[in-house]
C-alpha positions as CSV (number, residue, x, y, z in Angstrom):
1,M,133.6,85.4,102.2
2,N,130.4,86.2,100.3
3,N,127.4,88.1,101.7
4,T,125.5,84.9,102.3
5,S,128.3,83.4,104.4
6,K,128.7,86.7,106.3
7,L,125.0,86.8,107.0
8,Q,125.0,83.2,108.2
9,T,128.0,83.9,110.5
10,L,126.3,87.0,111.9
11,L,123.1,85.1,112.6
12,S,125.0,82.2,114.0
13,D,127.0,84.5,116.3
14,A,123.9,86.3,117.4
15,V,122.1,83.0,118.2
16,K,125.2,81.6,120.0
17,S,125.5,84.8,122.1
18,A,121.8,84.8,122.9
19,K,122.0,81.1,124.0
20,T,125.0,81.8,126.2
21,E,123.3,84.8,127.8
22,L,120.1,82.9,128.2
23,K,121.9,80.1,130.0
24,G,123.3,82.5,132.6
25,L,120.0,84.3,132.9
26,I,118.0,81.1,133.6
27,K,120.5,80.2,136.3
28,D,120.1,83.7,137.9
29,L,116.3,83.6,137.4
30,N,116.1,80.2,139.2
31,E,118.2,81.5,142.1
32,N,116.0,84.6,142.4
33,I,112.8,82.5,142.3
34,K,114.2,80.3,145.1
35,Y,115.1,83.4,147.1
36,Y,111.7,84.9,146.5
37,D,110.1,81.7,147.8
38,T,112.3,81.9,150.9
39,L,111.2,85.6,151.4
40,A,107.5,84.6,151.0
41,A,107.9,82.0,153.7
42,Q,109.5,84.6,156.0
43,I,106.7,87.1,155.3
44,A,104.1,84.5,156.1
45,S,105.9,83.6,159.3
46,Y,106.2,87.2,160.4
47,K,102.6,88.0,159.5
48,S,101.5,85.0,161.6
49,I,103.5,86.2,164.5
50,L,102.2,89.7,164.2
51,D,98.6,88.4,163.9
52,R,99.0,86.4,167.1
53,L,100.5,89.5,168.9
54,Y,97.6,91.7,167.7
55,T,95.1,89.1,168.7
56,A,96.7,88.9,172.2
57,Q,96.7,92.7,172.5
58,E,93.0,92.9,171.5
59,K,92.3,90.4,174.3
60,G,93.9,92.8,176.8
61,M,97.1,90.8,177.3
62,T,100.3,92.8,177.9
63,R,102.8,89.9,177.8
64,V,103.2,86.9,175.6
65,P,105.2,83.7,176.0
66,I,108.4,83.7,173.9
67,G,109.7,80.2,174.8
68,D,111.3,78.4,177.7
69,G,108.8,79.9,180.1
70,A,109.9,83.5,179.3
71,T,107.5,86.2,178.4
72,A,107.9,89.6,176.6
73,L,105.8,92.7,176.4
74,I,103.5,92.6,173.3
75,S,104.5,96.2,172.4
76,S,108.2,95.3,172.4
77,E,107.5,92.2,170.3
78,L,105.4,94.3,167.8
79,E,108.3,96.8,167.6
80,R,110.7,93.9,166.9
81,F,108.7,92.1,164.2
82,K,107.2,95.1,162.3
83,P,110.5,96.3,160.9
84,L,111.5,92.7,160.1
85,L,108.3,92.2,158.1
86,D,108.7,95.6,156.4
87,G,112.3,94.8,155.5
88,V,111.5,91.3,154.1
89,S,108.5,92.7,152.2
90,Q,110.6,95.4,150.6
91,K,113.3,92.9,149.6
92,S,110.5,90.6,148.2
93,K,109.3,93.5,146.0
94,E,112.8,94.1,144.7
95,I,113.3,90.5,143.9
96,A,109.9,90.3,142.2
97,S,110.9,93.3,140.1
98,Q,114.2,91.6,139.1
99,I,112.3,88.4,138.3
100,S,110.0,90.4,136.0
101,E,112.9,92.0,134.2
102,Q,114.7,88.7,133.9
103,R,111.6,87.1,132.4
104,K,111.3,90.0,129.9
105,R,114.9,89.5,128.9
106,Q,114.4,85.7,128.6
107,A,111.5,86.3,126.2
108,E,113.7,88.7,124.2
109,L,116.5,86.2,124.0
110,N,114.1,83.4,123.0
111,T,112.8,85.6,120.2
112,V,116.4,86.3,119.0
113,I,117.1,82.6,119.0
114,E,113.9,81.7,117.2
115,Q,114.3,84.4,114.6
116,G,118.0,83.4,114.1
117,N,117.0,79.8,113.6
118,E,114.2,80.7,111.2
119,K,116.6,83.0,109.1
120,H,119.2,80.3,109.2
121,A,116.7,77.7,107.9
122,R,115.5,80.1,105.2
123,T,119.1,80.9,104.2
124,R,119.9,77.2,104.0
125,A,116.7,76.6,101.9
126,L,117.7,79.4,99.6
127,I,121.2,78.0,99.3
128,L,119.9,74.5,98.5
129,D,117.5,76.0,95.9
130,A,120.3,78.0,94.3
131,R,122.5,74.8,94.2
132,E,119.6,72.9,92.6
133,Q,119.2,75.6,90.0
134,L,122.9,75.6,89.3
135,V,122.9,71.9,88.8
136,Q,119.9,72.2,86.5
137,M,121.6,75.0,84.6
138,R,124.8,73.0,84.2
139,S,122.8,70.0,83.2
140,A,121.0,72.1,80.6
141,G,124.2,73.7,79.5
142,L,125.8,70.3,79.0
143,Q,122.8,69.1,77.2
144,D,123.0,72.2,74.9
145,T,126.7,71.6,74.4
146,A,126.1,67.9,73.5
147,Q,123.3,68.9,71.1
148,Y,125.6,71.5,69.5
149,Q,128.4,69.0,69.1
150,Q,126.0,66.4,67.6
151,S,124.7,69.0,65.1
152,R,128.2,70.1,64.3
153,A,129.2,66.5,63.7
154,R,126.2,66.0,61.5
155,S,126.9,69.1,59.4
156,R,130.6,68.0,59.0
157,K,129.4,64.6,58.0
158,N,127.0,66.1,55.5
159,A,129.6,68.4,54.2
160,Y,132.0,65.6,53.8
161,T,129.5,63.3,52.1
162,N,128.4,66.1,49.8
163,G,132.0,66.9,48.9
164,S,132.0,70.4,50.2
165,C,135.2,69.7,52.2
């Protein structure tokens, strides 16, 4: 295997590997984005609940309805929802960080693929140019050989007609 073939194989393998990794990465990235959206909805819900609890507390209320005619102390509801909001907010930050890293890696893989494709195209162009030059050289060589044979035949003919042979 010559150096050009080895280079093409290495480039091809790198591009294939990058494409495979990118496929899995995009799947994971999409799952993380969906999860992030779910967490954002939970955060909005918890914030809304806490806002209502704080508003009720500011109005001097001590109890709030929690459904089916039941009520609960505002303080106990605040104690219940604050940690939930904190936990979901922390998880949201972690997922946002993962998404950021995944997007960076996605950009890196896309660059590898683009560069590999560009190098592959340049290599193919060089190979085609080299082939064309080889064809031209062979054609020129054949032409030179034909001219040589014609001149040789003429000199033999001249030698024969002049009686040198």
